[in-house]
RODO-2510 file (C-alpha; in nm, 4 decimals, decimal comma):
residues 429
     n   res          X          Y          Z
     1     l     2,6593     1,3667    -0,4302
     2     t     2,7456     1,1257    -0,1480
     3     n     3,0184     1,3510    -0,0246
     4     l     2,7810     1,6490    -0,0253
     5     d     2,5179     1,4364     0,1579
     6     i     2,2616     1,4905    -0,1177
     7     e     2,0116     1,2023    -0,0998
     8     v     1,7085     1,3711    -0,2474
     9     i     1,7162     1,5819    -0,5687
    10     e     1,3950     1,7739    -0,5926
    11     y     1,2026     1,7883    -0,9214
    12     n     1,2485     2,1173    -1,1248
    13     s     1,5651     2,2109    -0,9326
    14     s     1,8653     2,3090    -1,1432
    15     l     2,0543     2,0031    -1,0218
    16     a     1,7640     1,7760    -1,1196
    17     r     1,7359     1,9213    -1,4689
    18     e     2,1151     1,8841    -1,5415
    19     l     2,1232     1,5310    -1,3907
    20     m     1,8274     1,4259    -1,6027
    21     r     2,0093     1,5435    -1,9110
    22     l     2,3138     1,3497    -1,8055
    23     l     2,1226     1,0346    -1,7414
    24     k     1,9468     1,0459    -2,0803
    25     l     2,2740     1,0720    -2,2691
    26     p     2,3823     0,7006    -2,2284
    27     a     2,0414     0,5813    -2,3371
    28     d     2,0660     0,8030    -2,6534
    29     v     2,4293     0,7181    -2,7324
    30     y     2,4476     0,3489    -2,6546
    31     q     2,0963     0,2681    -2,7834
    32     n     2,1396    -0,0562    -2,5956
    33     i     1,9836    -0,1270    -2,2629
    34     i     2,2472    -0,3908    -2,1841
    35     s     2,5247    -0,1386    -2,2082
    36     l     2,3269     0,0952    -1,9859
    37     l     2,2992    -0,1814    -1,7226
    38     g     2,6770    -0,2187    -1,7368
    39     l     2,7294     0,1263    -1,5811
    40     k     2,7372     0,0317    -1,2128
    41     h     2,6780     0,3875    -1,0876
    42     y     2,3954     0,4627    -1,3280
    43     s     2,1074     0,3056    -1,1307
    44     p     2,2164     0,4530    -0,7896
    45     l     2,2461     0,7941    -0,9500
    46     l     1,8985     0,7624    -1,1153
    47     h     1,7453     0,6773    -0,7801
    48     r     1,8788     0,9955    -0,6180
    49     l     1,6152     1,1753    -0,8202
    50     d     1,2685     1,2249    -0,6722
    51     s     0,9782     1,0160    -0,8072
    52     s     0,8667     1,2626    -1,0713
    53     s     1,2141     1,3027    -1,2207
    54     q     1,2746     0,9250    -1,2076
    55     r     0,9505     0,8633    -1,4081
    56     l     1,0602     1,1034    -1,6763
    57     v     1,4077     0,9430    -1,7188
    58     s     1,2625     0,5894    -1,6872
    59     c     1,0089     0,6645    -1,9674
    60     h     1,2963     0,7977    -2,1759
    61     i     1,4888     0,4727    -2,1262
    62     l     1,1874     0,2614    -2,2216
    63     n     1,1165     0,4672    -2,5292
    64     s     1,4759     0,4218    -2,6358
    65     m     1,4372     0,0453    -2,6004
    66     l     1,1258     0,0463    -2,8102
    67     d     1,2755     0,2757    -3,0779
    68     n     1,5754     0,0544    -3,1128
    69     g     1,3929    -0,2783    -3,0748
    70     h     1,6733    -0,4271    -2,8585
    71     q     1,5713    -0,7528    -2,7034
    72     v     1,6544    -0,8485    -2,3462
    73     g     1,7501    -1,2157    -2,3475
    74     s     1,8152    -1,3399    -1,9967
    75     p     1,6371    -1,3374    -1,6527
    76     d     1,9231    -1,1350    -1,4960
    77     q     1,8982    -0,8697    -1,7649
    78     v     1,5168    -0,8550    -1,7282
    79     e     1,5527    -0,8090    -1,3588
    80     g     1,8137    -0,5378    -1,4150
    81     v     1,5856    -0,3458    -1,6552
    82     l     1,2801    -0,3676    -1,4343
    83     k     1,4696    -0,2637    -1,1207
    84     l     1,6200     0,0291    -1,3104
    85     v     1,2684     0,1588    -1,3874
    86     a     1,1186     0,0399    -1,0583
    87     v     0,9527     0,3764    -1,0091
    88     l     0,7072     0,2789    -1,2826
    89     l     0,6338    -0,0636    -1,1416
    90     q     0,5179     0,0151    -0,7914
    91     d     0,3986     0,2945    -0,5681
    92     a     0,6704     0,5082    -0,4122
    93     s     0,5397     0,4298    -0,0631
    94     s     0,5925     0,0562    -0,1234
    95     q     0,9547     0,0860    -0,2415
    96     e     1,2196    -0,0179    -0,0019
    97     a     1,3605     0,2695     0,1979
    98     s     1,7225     0,2557     0,0986
    99     p     1,9686     0,5247    -0,0006
   100     t     1,9194     0,4505    -0,3693
   101     n     1,5453     0,5275    -0,3579
   102     a     1,5141     0,7479    -0,0571
   103     a     1,4191     1,0267    -0,2923
   104     a     1,1150     0,8384    -0,4182
   105     a     1,0109     0,7533    -0,0641
   106     s     1,0451     1,0996     0,0856
   107     s     0,9663     1,3509    -0,1957
   108     p     0,6430     1,5442    -0,1513
   109     n     0,5607     1,4811    -0,5170
   110     t     0,5653     1,1001    -0,5024
   111     d     0,2026     1,0313    -0,4211
   112     e     0,0908     0,8461    -0,7323
   113     d    -0,2688     0,8867    -0,6378
   114     e    -0,2229     1,2496    -0,7499
   115     l    -0,0589     1,1445    -1,0783
   116     d    -0,2698     1,2323    -1,3756
   117     q    -0,4570     0,9193    -1,4856
   118     e    -0,3793     0,9731    -1,8550
   119     e    -0,0118     1,0107    -1,7754
   120     f    -0,0179     0,6993    -1,5569
   121     n    -0,1785     0,5084    -1,8364
   122     e     0,0847     0,6143    -2,0848
   123     e     0,3611     0,5069    -1,8490
   124     q     0,2107     0,1734    -1,7922
   125     n     0,1494     0,1180    -2,1657
   126     l     0,5203     0,1808    -2,2132
   127     v     0,5982    -0,0953    -1,9638
   128     a     0,3521    -0,3277    -2,1288
   129     r     0,5079    -0,2752    -2,4711
   130     v     0,8586    -0,3304    -2,3381
   131     i     0,7521    -0,6756    -2,2109
   132     h     0,7402    -0,7954    -2,5752
   133     l     1,1161    -0,7252    -2,5983
   134     f     1,1882    -0,9780    -2,3226
   135     v     1,2662    -1,2536    -2,5818
   136     t     1,5309    -1,5190    -2,6302
   137     e     1,5811    -1,8060    -2,8682
   138     n     1,6316    -2,0440    -2,5735
   139     l     1,2832    -2,1621    -2,4845
   140     n     1,3720    -2,2722    -2,1285
   141     e     1,5318    -1,9319    -2,0673
   142     q     1,2248    -1,7622    -2,2032
   143     f     1,0030    -1,9222    -1,9379
   144     l     1,2505    -1,8081    -1,6640
   145     i     1,2324    -1,4548    -1,8157
   146     l     0,8526    -1,4493    -1,7842
   147     s     0,8618    -1,5902    -1,4324
   148     t     1,1134    -1,3218    -1,3251
   149     a     0,9075    -1,0464    -1,4776
   150     r     0,5890    -1,1536    -1,3059
   151     k     0,7614    -1,1794    -0,9702
   152     l     0,8736    -0,8182    -1,0078
   153     f     0,5362    -0,6996    -1,1326
   154     a     0,3584    -0,8560    -0,8368
   155     a     0,4486    -0,5507    -0,6203
   156     g     0,2775    -0,3179    -0,8643
   157     g    -0,0730    -0,3403    -0,7203
   158     n    -0,4107    -0,3921    -0,8799
   159     k    -0,4065    -0,0681    -1,0802
   160     r    -0,1034    -0,1845    -1,2802
   161     f    -0,1997    -0,5475    -1,3268
   162     r    -0,4340    -0,4728    -1,6152
   163     f    -0,1366    -0,3326    -1,8039
   164     t     0,1448    -0,5751    -1,7069
   165     i    -0,0256    -0,9155    -1,6714
   166     p    -0,1925    -0,9480    -2,0182
   167     p     0,1396    -0,9080    -2,2124
   168     l     0,2953    -1,1752    -1,9904
   169     v     0,0042    -1,4062    -2,0631
   170     f     0,0337    -1,3515    -2,4414
   171     q     0,4123    -1,4035    -2,4256
   172     a     0,3531    -1,7358    -2,2376
   173     l     0,0932    -1,8470    -2,4880
   174     q     0,3326    -1,7684    -2,7723
   175     l     0,5978    -1,9704    -2,5909
   176     a     0,3588    -2,2737    -2,5758
   177     l     0,3309    -2,2515    -2,9550
   178     r     0,7044    -2,2235    -2,9968
   179     y     0,7495    -2,5442    -2,7900
   180     k     0,4898    -2,7168    -3,0072
   181     a     0,6673    -2,6079    -3,3239
   182     n     0,9976    -2,7382    -3,1925
   183     a     0,8592    -3,0615    -3,0449
   184     e     1,1021    -3,2882    -3,2352
   185     d     1,3949    -3,1228    -3,0570
   186     d     1,2644    -3,1666    -2,7034
   187     a     1,1363    -3,4911    -2,5639
   188     d     0,9880    -3,3136    -2,2604
   189     w     0,8008    -3,0438    -2,4455
   190     q     0,4592    -3,1658    -2,3361
   191     k     0,5466    -3,1375    -1,9673
   192     k     0,6942    -2,7935    -2,0202
   193     v     0,3860    -2,6743    -2,2104
   194     a     0,1683    -2,8018    -1,9260
   195     k     0,3805    -2,5993    -1,6860
   196     i     0,3439    -2,2893    -1,9114
   197     f    -0,0386    -2,3133    -1,8990
   198     q    -0,0197    -2,3466    -1,5198
   199     f     0,1789    -2,0208    -1,5306
   200     v    -0,0933    -1,8695    -1,7539
   201     h    -0,3659    -1,9817    -1,5177
   202     q    -0,1846    -1,8361    -1,2153
   203     s    -0,1341    -1,5070    -1,4048
   204     i    -0,4927    -1,4673    -1,5056
   205     s    -0,5939    -1,5546    -1,1503
   206     i    -0,4041    -1,2447    -1,0387
   207     l    -0,6468    -1,0348    -1,2526
   208     v    -0,9448    -1,2260    -1,1099
   209     k    -0,8342    -1,1366    -0,7566
   210     a    -0,7809    -0,7778    -0,8651
   211     e    -1,1524    -0,7741    -0,9639
   212     m    -1,1124    -0,7485    -1,3386
   213     p    -1,3627    -1,0209    -1,4456
   214     e    -1,4197    -0,9202    -1,8059
   215     l    -1,0466    -0,9035    -1,8897
   216     s    -0,9865    -1,2324    -1,7080
   217     l    -1,2697    -1,4020    -1,8907
   218     r    -1,1296    -1,2939    -2,2312
   219     l    -0,7815    -1,4163    -2,1343
   220     f    -0,9154    -1,7519    -2,0125
   221     l    -1,0822    -1,8041    -2,3550
   222     q    -0,7724    -1,6972    -2,5405
   223     a    -0,5738    -1,9483    -2,3408
   224     a    -0,8292    -2,2209    -2,4228
   225     l    -0,7811    -2,1544    -2,7985
   226     i    -0,4069    -2,1908    -2,7646
   227     v    -0,4391    -2,5142    -2,5621
   228     d    -0,6578    -2,6380    -2,8524
   229     q    -0,3743    -2,5674    -3,0912
   230     t    -0,0939    -2,7287    -2,8954
   231     e    -0,2410    -3,0864    -2,8643
   232     f    -0,0212    -3,2033    -2,5748
   233     e    -0,1087    -3,4751    -2,3199
   234     n    -0,4184    -3,3765    -2,1084
   235     h    -0,4813    -3,0635    -2,3156
   236     e    -0,8500    -3,1358    -2,3198
   237     s    -0,8804    -3,1254    -1,9426
   238     i    -0,6746    -2,8031    -1,9227
   239     a    -0,8885    -2,6411    -2,2005
   240     y    -1,2005    -2,7400    -2,0083
   241     e    -1,0587    -2,5827    -1,6857
   242     f    -1,0109    -2,2523    -1,8753
   243     f    -1,3611    -2,2693    -2,0045
   244     s    -1,5069    -2,3469    -1,6664
   245     q    -1,3199    -2,0501    -1,5160
   246     a    -1,4573    -1,8294    -1,7927
   247     f    -1,8171    -1,9595    -1,7194
   248     s    -1,7649    -1,9035    -1,3477
   249     l    -1,6607    -1,5447    -1,4058
   250     y    -1,9560    -1,4865    -1,6314
   251     e    -2,2084    -1,6199    -1,3811
   252     e    -2,0581    -1,4696    -1,0615
   253     e    -1,8843    -1,1474    -1,1662
   254     v    -2,0259    -1,0103    -1,4872
   255     s    -2,3405    -0,8218    -1,3956
   256     e    -2,3905    -0,5369    -1,6471
   257     s    -2,6319    -0,6463    -1,9202
   258     r    -2,4256    -0,5279    -2,2158
   259     a    -2,1175    -0,6923    -2,0759
   260     q    -2,3138    -1,0158    -2,0265
   261     l    -2,4158    -1,0232    -2,3895
   262     q    -2,0650    -0,9598    -2,5021
   263     a    -1,9326    -1,2271    -2,2703
   264     i    -2,1719    -1,5039    -2,3680
   265     s    -2,1238    -1,4213    -2,7364
   266     l    -1,7488    -1,4506    -2,6903
   267     i    -1,7778    -1,7796    -2,5064
   268     t    -2,0035    -1,9123    -2,7782
   269     s    -1,7815    -1,8068    -3,0656
   270     t    -1,4758    -1,9469    -2,8899
   271     l    -1,6380    -2,2789    -2,8331
   272     c    -1,7241    -2,2955    -3,2050
   273     e    -1,3498    -2,2877    -3,2783
   274     m    -1,2506    -2,5590    -3,0299
   275     k    -1,1591    -2,9034    -3,1582
   276     c    -1,0104    -3,0773    -2,8615
   277     f    -1,3306    -3,1473    -2,6659
   278     g    -1,4900    -3,4887    -2,6946
   279     e    -1,8697    -3,5068    -2,6961
   280     e    -1,8635    -3,5688    -2,3143
   281     n    -1,7227    -3,2177    -2,2583
   282     h    -1,8548    -3,0400    -2,5635
   283     s    -2,2159    -3,1226    -2,4940
   284     p    -2,2465    -2,9666    -2,1487
   285     l    -2,0570    -2,6579    -2,2690
   286     r    -2,2839    -2,5862    -2,5638
   287     t    -2,5885    -2,6628    -2,3460
   288     q    -2,4632    -2,4214    -2,0851
   289     c    -2,4216    -2,1497    -2,3526
   290     a    -2,7790    -2,1953    -2,4595
   291     r    -2,9089    -2,1788    -2,1025
   292     a    -2,6954    -1,8682    -2,0268
   293     a    -2,8350    -1,7003    -2,3369
   294     v    -3,1886    -1,7431    -2,2214
   295     r    -3,1142    -1,6094    -1,8781
   296     l    -2,9956    -1,2731    -1,9957
   297     l    -3,1951    -0,9789    -1,8595
   298     k    -3,3286    -0,8013    -2,1753
   299     k    -3,5342    -0,9707    -2,4397
   300     p    -3,3313    -0,8336    -2,7364
   301     d    -3,0126    -0,9619    -2,5772
   302     q    -3,1746    -1,2998    -2,5172
   303     s    -3,2839    -1,3158    -2,8789
   304     r    -2,9370    -1,2359    -3,0195
   305     a    -2,7566    -1,4651    -2,7852
   306     v    -2,9924    -1,7600    -2,8485
   307     a    -2,9538    -1,7145    -3,2278
   308     n    -2,5727    -1,7187    -3,1877
   309     t    -2,5865    -2,0477    -2,9946
   310     a    -2,7434    -2,2072    -3,2972
   311     h    -2,3976    -2,2104    -3,4548
   312     l    -2,2701    -2,4448    -3,1798
   313     f    -2,5069    -2,7166    -3,3107
   314     w    -2,3930    -2,6687    -3,6691
   315     s    -2,0367    -2,5367    -3,6567
   316     g    -1,9124    -2,6966    -3,3300
   317     k    -1,6257    -2,9393    -3,3757
   318     p    -1,6260    -3,2027    -3,0993
   319     r    -1,3262    -3,4403    -3,1339
   320     d    -1,5496    -3,7501    -3,1696
   321     k    -1,6602    -3,6167    -3,5097
   322     d    -1,3011    -3,6413    -3,6385
   323     g    -1,2848    -3,2649    -3,6810
   324     e    -1,6116    -3,2443    -3,8760
   325     p    -1,8563    -2,9889    -3,7512
   326     l    -2,1827    -3,0907    -3,5857
   327     h    -2,4914    -3,0853    -3,8157
   328     e    -2,7841    -3,0984    -3,5717
   329     g    -3,0314    -2,9213    -3,7853
   330     a    -3,3225    -2,9742    -3,5451
   331     r    -3,1362    -2,7981    -3,2668
   332     v    -3,0403    -2,5173    -3,4998
   333     l    -3,4064    -2,4695    -3,5904
   334     a    -3,5104    -2,4827    -3,2226
   335     c    -3,2667    -2,2062    -3,1379
   336     l    -3,3794    -1,9826    -3,4253
   337     e    -3,7515    -2,0406    -3,3317
   338     k    -3,6707    -1,9555    -2,9711
   339     s    -3,4860    -1,6448    -3,0849
   340     l    -3,7865    -1,5434    -3,2959
   341     k    -4,0262    -1,5941    -3,0083
   342     l    -3,8098    -1,3704    -2,7859
   343     a    -3,7991    -1,1039    -3,0583
   344     n    -4,1787    -1,1086    -3,0837
   345     d    -4,1904    -1,0304    -2,7101
   346     c    -4,0061    -0,7028    -2,7660
   347     m    -4,2181    -0,3906    -2,7231
   348     d    -3,9803    -0,1617    -2,9061
   349     v    -4,0575    -0,1768    -3,2821
   350     s    -3,7127    -0,0646    -3,3789
   351     a    -3,5453    -0,3353    -3,1736
   352     k    -3,7947    -0,5939    -3,3118
   353     v    -3,7185    -0,5034    -3,6736
   354     q    -3,3442    -0,5222    -3,6130
   355     l    -3,3796    -0,8660    -3,4498
   356     y    -3,6043    -0,9925    -3,7322
   357     a    -3,3405    -0,8755    -3,9873
   358     d    -3,0654    -1,0526    -3,7905
   359     i    -3,2710    -1,3691    -3,7667
   360     l    -3,3270    -1,3588    -4,1391
   361     s    -2,9535    -1,3497    -4,1924
   362     h    -2,9242    -1,6546    -3,9684
   363     y    -3,1883    -1,8381    -4,1773
   364     i    -2,9998    -1,7575    -4,4961
   365     y    -2,6639    -1,8663    -4,3535
   366     f    -2,7853    -2,2040    -4,2350
   367     s    -2,9800    -2,2653    -4,5477
   368     q    -2,6680    -2,1985    -4,7579
   369     q    -2,4696    -2,4384    -4,5266
   370     g    -2,7064    -2,7195    -4,6126
   371     c    -2,9381    -2,7199    -4,3060
   372     s    -3,2432    -2,8955    -4,4555
   373     e    -3,4594    -2,7974    -4,1593
   374     i    -3,4474    -2,4337    -4,2777
   375     t    -3,6874    -2,4275    -4,5734
   376     d    -3,7571    -2,1628    -4,8388
   377     e    -4,1102    -2,1427    -4,6982
   378     m    -3,9777    -2,0452    -4,3577
   379     i    -3,7581    -1,7670    -4,5085
   380     s    -4,0545    -1,6425    -4,7243
   381     t    -4,2720    -1,6272    -4,4134
   382     h    -4,0111    -1,4357    -4,2220
   383     i    -3,9604    -1,1856    -4,5091
   384     k    -4,3402    -1,1251    -4,5106
   385     r    -4,3249    -1,0702    -4,1315
   386     i    -4,0630    -0,8026    -4,1709
   387     r    -4,2444    -0,6292    -4,4508
   388     e    -4,5521    -0,6015    -4,2325
   389     i    -4,3680    -0,4363    -3,9486
   390     i    -4,1255    -0,2002    -4,1271
   391     p    -4,3952     0,0577    -4,2022
   392     d    -4,4405     0,0995    -3,8219
   393     l    -4,0868     0,2327    -3,7869
   394     e    -4,0578     0,6036    -3,7045
   395     e    -3,8283     0,7876    -3,9415
   396     s    -3,4792     0,8186    -3,8128
   397     e    -3,1232     0,7454    -3,9000
   398     d    -3,1508     0,4026    -3,7352
   399     s    -3,4674     0,3152    -3,9259
   400     e    -3,2985     0,3991    -4,2545
   401     l    -3,0111     0,1681    -4,1639
   402     m    -3,2527    -0,1137    -4,0793
   403     s    -3,4427    -0,0647    -4,4052
   404     s    -3,1163    -0,0640    -4,5946
   405     h    -3,0083    -0,3834    -4,4147
   406     f    -3,3312    -0,5554    -4,5166
   407     t    -3,3129    -0,4295    -4,8734
   408     n    -2,9506    -0,5553    -4,9112
   409     t    -3,0509    -0,8936    -4,7698
   410     l    -3,3307    -0,9281    -5,0279
   411     a    -3,0881    -0,8233    -5,3041
   412     f    -2,8507    -1,0980    -5,1877
   413     i    -3,1309    -1,3591    -5,2086
   414     s    -3,2263    -1,2385    -5,5536
   415     n    -2,8663    -1,2608    -5,6751
   416     k    -2,8428    -1,6170    -5,5455
   417     k    -3,1632    -1,7161    -5,7215
   418     s    -3,0162    -1,6012    -6,0558
   419     s    -2,6570    -1,7301    -5,9978
   420     d    -2,4900    -2,0246    -6,1771
   421     e    -2,5669    -2,2355    -5,8713
   422     p    -2,9242    -2,1169    -5,7945
   423     m    -3,0499    -2,1175    -5,4366
   424     f    -3,3665    -1,9944    -5,2656
   425     q    -3,5727    -2,0676    -5,5773
   426     n    -3,8952    -2,0955    -5,3754
   427     v    -3,8353    -1,7891    -5,1584
   428     q    -4,0854    -1,5128    -5,2112
   429     i    -3,9198    -1,1702    -5,1863
***
């Protein structure tokens, strides 16, 4: 090809079709990406194809890796694999104009803005799945692998980050747990784990800058959960930093009402699982959750979120309690009463009935957990309140579901009253 001065091989040409068949053969025969990298002319030949043809061959190579499950265990090998399939990692216009990729830079079919979005998503999902094959038993090498991969992914642009960054984050979090499990073999494991979480923070920040707040928020919370499990030096301050970043994203970037409800519910449930925070840090976080719940736009969303925050005052596990959950019954009752008041303000009868049924479930749960502030009389009053409003529901599929929900809840109470360990004896159903 060099002697014939052929630098660009157009897609769908006879030469391109035959060359693609030739390039797929080693991937099928060797079934080992490392052997493929050992062919010194393979990559230059692949990059003589135009962008469309390169993508097809690159996807074939990645599928072969996934089918065979062959792990890539060194930074150099990872770099080799990612450079081989570079056409999937960055726009053709941003690739270096060299003889090996001149086809991608000059072909009329290389504008990825014209690439079908579904096809683009499939290609990027392939790349994301392959990241989980970048694994080695050497933990120090594993961190270098992740650093190398992120450096190469950095040129991919915002539209690729949502595919490539999350797998790197989860691989890094898994590495932190591996260091924790092998703590006896490495005296410096705590410093290394702290460095891993710095890597995680930097990686998620890439998504923040790429204006992906909801994904970033979820990853910050996931990282906080792993910090909680690793128990290294200063892990409380790092977990608090992840939580504060999640709250900042919620307050500044998440604007759609449904997304806000999902976000505050996720923050609340994550905080319920955290054990590393002392009361000094746990108290402002749970208070902030309660305040954020009240500030939601819609009354039904406020009611649901406030009811969820009640669990922070009963199931929260600040470190000062020696791992035992909080049992602040008065705060639990205050949250449920506030939730009920917000539900009463709803004009939509259907929404009100659904909220009442949910609040009843909360009453029952906390009563079962031993919250003495929730009395049988309260539950009876609330059941009566629901019975009074259910007839106002218009007949529909949703109303049938709500009625069924309420009926099943009453059946549950009845079963508990007649069980070997009776409960709710004074509840009137």
